[in-house]
N, C-alpha and C positions, 0 to 999 in steps of 0.2 A: 920837061916832058913835051914832046911834040904832038901835034893832032894825029899823028899816024901811029902812035905807040899805044898799046895797052898790055898790061901784065895780067897773067892768070896764075892763080894758085888754087890748090884744092883744100887747103885748111889754113888756120890762122898762123901756122909756123912757116908757111911758104913752100912746103913739100909739093912736088908735082904729083900728078894723077897716077903715074906709074909707080910711085913709091908709097902711095897712101890711098885707101878707099875714099872715093869722092862723096863725102857727105856734105861738104862746103865747097862752093865755087865762088871765087872772088875776081873782080876785074877792075883795074883802074882804067877809067874811060877817058878818051880825048875830050877836052873842054871845047868842043866845037859841034857843029851840026851832025856830025857822024856818030855822036854818043849813043843816041837810041838804037841805030843800026847795029853797032858793036854789042850793045847790051842785049838786044833781041838774039843775036847769034850766040852769045854766051849762054843765054837761057835755053834756047833750043838745044844746044850741045849738051848742057847739063841734064835737062829733063829726059832726053833720049838716053843718056848714059845711066840715069837712075830709074829708067823704065817707068816714067811718069809723063808719057806723052799726052795722056788724056787731059793734063793741066796746060798744055802748051798755049792754046788760044788765049785763055784767061790770063795766064802768067805773063805772056808777052804783052798783052794790052796793058795790064797793070804796070809792067816795067816801062813801057813806052811812055805812059803818062807821068810816072814818078821821075824818070831820067829827064824827059822834056821839061818838066817843071824845074828841076834842079839846074839845068843848063840855062833856061830862060830867066828865072827869077832870083836864083842865088846870086849874091854879089860876086863879081869877077875880081877876086883879090889874088889870083894866081894859084888858088887851091884847086885841086882836082875833084872830080866826081868819081865815086866808086860804087860798084854794085856787089852785093853779097847775097848769095843764094845758099840756104842751109835747110836740111832736113831736121826737124825737131820732133821726134816722135811721129805722130800722124799729121804733121803740118809742114808745109813748105813756107819758109820765112824768106821774104824778099826785102832787102835793105838797100836804100840809096842814100849814100853819105855825100854831104857837101860841106863847104867851109863857111856857110852863112849861118850866123846865130839866130837869125829871124826864122820864125816858124812859118809854114805855109798859111795862107789866108783863104781857106775854102769859102766859096760863096754860091749862092743859088742864082744861076744865070737866068735872065729873061728869055722868053721865046724868041726874041729877035737877036740875041747875042750869038756871034759866031765862035766865040771861045769861052773859056771858063767852065767847061763841063768835066774837067780832069778829075776833081774830087767827087763829083757826082758819080762818075764811073768807078772810081776806087771804092767808094762807099757801097755801091751796088754789087760789085764783083768780089771783094775781099771779105773772108770770114771775120777778120779783125784787121785794123790798121791804126796807126798812131805815129807820133813823133817823139824822139828822145834827143835831148841836148847831149852833145859830147864836148870834150876839151877843144876839139878843132872845129866845131860847127854843130851840125845836127844830123840825125838819121830819120828819114821817113820810111816807115816799114808797113808791110802788108803780109798777111798770112792766108794760105789757102789749105783747106783739108786735102790731104793726099789720097783719100779713099775714092776709088772710082764710083761714080753714080750708076747704079744698075737700073735696068728698065722696071724692076720691082720696087724701087725706093723713090721717095720724094724728098728733096733737100728740105731740111728743117723739120720734117715730120718724124715724131717719135712714136713708134708703134708700141702699144701695150702688150704684154706677155700674159695672156690668159691661160689658166691651167684647166 
């Protein structure tokens, strides 16, 4: 695979968007500096087609962090980096696959650090996130609630129903 190619499919069987409703969007990303740009475009296109544009800023930031970490920190053994976006009920699941078996090493950066804030952002923005080992390496995933936040609601606040 060259740095100029990326493949898209809309479900795990490889059918195209025209042949299947787009509940899953996948991209094999170039293993170069363009990966985050390609991943952001895939995410924007998917969220627009799924009418979830209210998630765009948060999802794109999460994807940028996860893909950048995969490109910078995963061992370069010739394996690719892949992005998967999937609607699971009321959640958007973001997965970044790479060929490195080592898990990420989140840390708390000091005030003088210029980098190392990626997982601080992921932890702050994602409703859930984690790491799963695969036969080919690992998947770092994050989830976002797809419900739009209304002006009458506060994230995380559960209102009681009095009769």
